[in-house]
N, C-alpha and C positions, 0 to 999 in steps of 0.2 A: 740418726746415728746414736743420739744420746739415749733414746729409749732402748735400743738394742744393747747398748753397753750396760745399762742398768739391769736389764733382764739377765744378761750374762753374769753380772756380779751376784745377783741374789741366788743364782743356781749354784755357784761355786763357793760362796762365802760361808755357808753353813759349816763347811768342813774346816774353816779357819777360825770362826768366831766363838765356838763353844768348846773350849778345852775342858778336860777333866777338872772338876773343882770350881767351875765358873759359878759365881754366886751373885745374888742380889745385894744391894748396899747394906742391908741389915744382917747379912751373913747366911741367909737361907739359900739352899741350892736352887739353881735355875733348872727347871725340868727339861727333859728331852723334847717336849712339845715345841719349844722355841727353836730348836735346831732342825726339826723335821718339816722342812718346807718343800712340799711337792706341788708341781704345777697342776692346775685344774685340768682334768681329763674329761672333756665334754662328752666323750663317747660312753662314759660310765654313768652318766647322770640321768639316763632315761631317754624317752622319745624326744626327737627334735621337732619343735614347732616353729617353723620359719614363718614369720609374720606375713610375708607376701603371699603365702599359700592360703591365707584366710581372709583375703580381701583388703589387706592393708597396702596402700599405694606408696611408691617412692615419690613423695611430693613435699617439698619443704614449706609449702604455703597452706596445705590442707590439714586442718586439725583432725587427728584420728584417735583421740583418747578412747572412745568407746570400742572401736575395733581392736585396738591394742589390748585393752583390758579383757575383751572377750577371749583373745588368744591366751592370756595369762590364766584366766579362769578355766579354760579347757585343759591347759597344762596342769593345773592344780588337781583336776579330777583324775588325771591319768599318771601324773608324775613326769617331769621332764624339763627340757630347756627351751626357753623362749629365745629364738635366734633373730637378731636384727641383721639383715644382710647389708651389703654396700648400698649407700644411698642416705638421704636425709628424711627423717620421719618426725613430724611435729606432733607434740602431745602435751596434754595437761597431766595432772597427777595420776600415777599408776600404782597399783597395790599388789605386790607379790605375796604369795601365800606359801604355806608349808608344802614342800615337794616341788617347788618351782625354782628355776635358776634363770639368770639373764646372761646371754652371750652376745657380744657385739663383734661381728666379723670385721676384718680390715676394711676401712673405708666407710663403715657404718657410723651414722650419727643419730642418736636419739636426742632430739632438740626440744627444749621446753618452750611452752607458749609464753609470750611476753604480756599476756593478759592474766592478772591475778585471779580473775573470775573463773579460770579454768582449774583452780586449785581449791578444793572444798575446805571448809573449816572442820577440823577434827580434834579429838583429844590427842594432845601431843606434848612434847617437852621442848622448851625453848628458853634460853637465857636463865637457866637455873630454876625454872618454874614448870610445873605440870599444869597446863592450861589448854584452852581451845585456841588453835591458831591454824594457819594455812598448812596443808599437807605439802610435802616435798614433791619433786618430780618423780623420783623413784622411792617407794616406801616398802619396807618389809618388817612386819611386826610378828613376834612370837614364832619365829622360824628357827629351825635347826638344820645345819648343813647348807645354808643358802650360799650361793656363789654369784659373783659378777665377774665375768672374764672376757678376754678377747683383746683385739688390737684396735677396736673402734673407740668412739667417744660418746660421753654423755655431756651435752652442751646446754647450759642453762639459759643461753640467749639473753644475758642479763643487762644489756646496754640500756634499754628503756627504763628498767627498774633503777639502775644506778643514777641516771640523769634525774629521774623523779625524786630520788632520795636527796641529792645535793640541792635541787631546787627547793625542796621543802625545808632543808636546813638553812637556806638563805632567808626564808620567811620566818622560821622558828628555830633558833639556835638550840633550844632545849628538846627538840623532837628526838625520841629514842629510836633505836634500831627497829623496834617493832611498830612504831607509829606509821612508817612508810611501808605498807603491806607488801610482802614479797616472799616467795617460797625458797626453801633450801633446795639443793640439788639431790642429795641422797640422804635418807633418814632410815636407820636400822635400829630397832628397839626390841628389848626383851628376847634377845637372840643368843644362840649358842653355835659354836663351830662354824663361823662365817669366814669366807675368804673372798677378798676383792683383789683381782690380779690383772695386771697388764694394761688395763684400760686408761683412757684419759678422761679426767673429770675437770671440766673447764667452764669458765664464764658464769659461775653461779650468781643468781640474784642476791643471795644471802650466804649463809654458811655453806661450804662445799660438801663436806661429808660429816654427818653428825651420827654418832653411835651412842645409844643410851641403854644403860642397864643390860649390858651384854657381856658374855664370857667367851674366851678362846676365839679371838678375832685376829686374822692375819690380813694385812694390807701390804701387798707385795708387787714391786715393779710398776707402781701406779704413778702417773703424772697428775698432779693437782695444781691447777693454774687459774688465776684471775688477775687482770691487769691492774697496774698502779698508774698507768697513763695510756693514752691522753685523758681518758675518763677513769677515775679511781673506782674500783669495785668495792664499795663500803662493806665492812664486816664480812668479808669473804673467806673467813678462816678455812684453812685447808682441811684439817682433821680435828674435830671436837670429840674428845672421849669424855663421856658423861656417866659416871658411876659404872665403870667397866673394870673387869679383871682379866688378866692374862691376855695382853694385846701385843702383837709383834708388828712393827712397821719397818719394812726392809726394802732396800733397793729402790726407793721412791724419789721422785723429783717434786719439790714443793716450792711454789712461788705464788704468793697471793698478797692482796692489799690489806692484810691483817695478820693475826698470829698463824703460824704454820701448824704446829701441834699445840692445842690448848686443852688442858685438863680441867674439866668442869665437874659440878656435882651438887650445886645448890647455893642459894644466897639468902641473906636476911638474918635478923637478930636471933632467931631460933631455928636456923636452917639445919642444925645437927639433930633436931628432934622431929623433923619431917621424914616419914618413911619413904617418900619419893626421892629423897636425896641420899647421898652416900659417898663412899670412897672410890678412888681409882687406885688399883694395886697391881703390881707386877706388870709394868709397861716397859717394853724395850723398843727403842727407835734406833736403827743402826744401818750403816752402809748407804745412807741417803745423801742427796745433794739438795741444799737449800739455796734458792735464789732470793730475790727481794721478798721480805716479809717484815712485819713489825717485831716478831721474835721467833726464834727457832723452836724453843720450848717455853711454854707459859703455864704457870699455875694460876688459875683464875681467869676472868674476874669473878666467875660464879663457881666457887670451889671451896669445899670444907675440909677435905682430907685427901692427900696424895702420898702414897708410900711405895717404896721400892720401884723407882723410876730410873731408867738408864737411857742416856743419849750418848751414842758412841760411834766412832769411825765415820765422821761426818765431814763433808766439804761444804763450806758456806761462802756465799758471795753476795754482799749488799744487804744482809739482814741488819735491821736496826739494833737488835739485841740477840745475844746468844741464849742466856737464861734470864727469865723475867718472873719474879715472884710478885704478883699483884696482891697487895695487902688491903683488904676491904675493912674499914673501921666499923661497918655495920654487920659483919659476919664473923663467926668463930671459925678460924682456919688453922690447919696444921699441915705444913709441907715438910715431909721428913724422909730421910734416906733416899736422896736423889744424887746420882752420879753423872757427871758430864766428862767424857774422856775421849782422847784421840780425835781432836777437832783441828781442822786446818782451814784457813781462809781469813776473811775480814768481816767485821761487824761494827756497829756503832758503839755499843756498850758490851763489855765482856760479861759483867754481872750487873743486873739492874733490879733493885729492890726499893720500892717506894709505896706510900699510901695510895690507894686507888679509890677516889671519891666520886667517880661518875655515878650520878643517880643515887647518891647516898641517902639511906632512909633507915633510921633506927626504930621507926614506928613508935610504939609507946614503951620501949625498953629503956630503963633508966641507967643501967650499968653497961657501958659498951663492952662487948666481948673481947677477950684477949686472944691473940693469935700467935703462931709459932713457926719458925723456920729452923730446922734442926738436922744435923748430920747431912750437910751438903758438901759434896766433894767435886772439885774440878781439877783434872790432871791430864798430863801429856797433851797439852794444847799449844799450837803455834798460831798466834792470832795477831793481826793488825787491827787496831781499833782506835776510835776517837777517845773513848773514856774506858779506863780499865775497871774502876771500882765505883759504880754509880749507885751508891747506897745511901739512903736517908734514914737516920734513926728515928724511931717513934716509940719510946719506952712505955708510954701509956697505952699503946695500941698493939705492939707486937714485940716479941723477943727473938733474937737470932743467936744460935749457939752451935758449937761443934762443926764449924766450917773447916775445910781442908783444901789448900792450894798446893799442888805438887807437880813438879816437872813442867813448869809453864815457861814459854818463851813469848813475851808480849812486847809489841811495839805500839805505843800509845801516845796520842797527842796530849792527853791528860792522864799522866801515870800515877797520880796520887792514890794512896789507899790508907784510910784510917782504920787500922786493925782493931782499935779499941771499941768500935761499934758492935763487934761480935764477940760473944763470950766463948772462949776455947777455940780461937782462930789459929790453926796450925799451918805453917809454911815450910815446905821443903823444896829446895832447888827451883826457886822462882826467879826468873830473870825478866826485868822490865826495862826496856830501852838499854839493854846491855849491862845493867847493874843488878 
């Protein structure tokens, strides 16, 4: 029922959400592209390549990577849609190419292998670095017009990876996310005009959906899920946007054991000089529901510049934080022109800004870089929370300026707010615990 409701909302809300004059936080107009949300029409995408017509078997225990890849390669030669029918199909890494699409019919499950050896080492992007690492289950590089659609699921089969990660953490508290080798679920890179629609992305061993250096991406009516119990799915970010421009996330349900939407783009003392890194710009997340997560919207921890970001018309339940600015003392960062508006529900912290020192490394840089948070607006929100204003100043590391709180109704266990921590902090019609 929840999925049907979300799909209905994203079909009708374009008529409601983009009134004439709708603008990004810095005042630039929002283009019509963001309101033109059309369902994927598989019939218009070319020939259908139903995988069971090419020797792929409905068997949840039989690894069929090579057969599935052969169908993808055939589709690439002629142009068309790789169709996963009802049933469970076990696979390692798959690589989609220009001219191909992926469609999962209702009841279809593309299930990832729980053996990392089934995911080759490739040139990829992970944790703010361009390195060699394991491929994802579904990979698409340098594609234009690529789609993932349908009512089926891509399941990362992550339980074995999660258990191995926590066991390793018991042995070595300093082990990083990449030390316990595990694949992501979906990785799309250097792409344009992408749409992910309707599917369920669940149980990823690592990040759920990672999009790198891509433009004009729509994620619509998608469920992104990884559990927080009984076994926590570590670092299972729902959606990582990494050096992306013009992204719409609409009508989705996100609940994972890490950040829901994380804006990334590079890390390190000279991250802003690395051509592999860059900004996230013109990002809209709207009409979504957030379940448990570490944060609904997070800047960082591998991020150098985010501009013109909108989180709006959101229902949230059990998120630890609504907006989180992770301030790395070893990375130059600039988070600017971010608006959070029309939010209802409950969170741990309404606004959370603190130094982020996990795996801190200045290398041989002598002058720690300065970072900034500027032109942040939070308005028209009705929120129950534990902590209203969870901000720690660090004047030698970052500067916060031009924040605006407007039309807020907050019920908080810890209602205090030290407005002196932010230069140019404007309040209008803010009610905290009735005052």
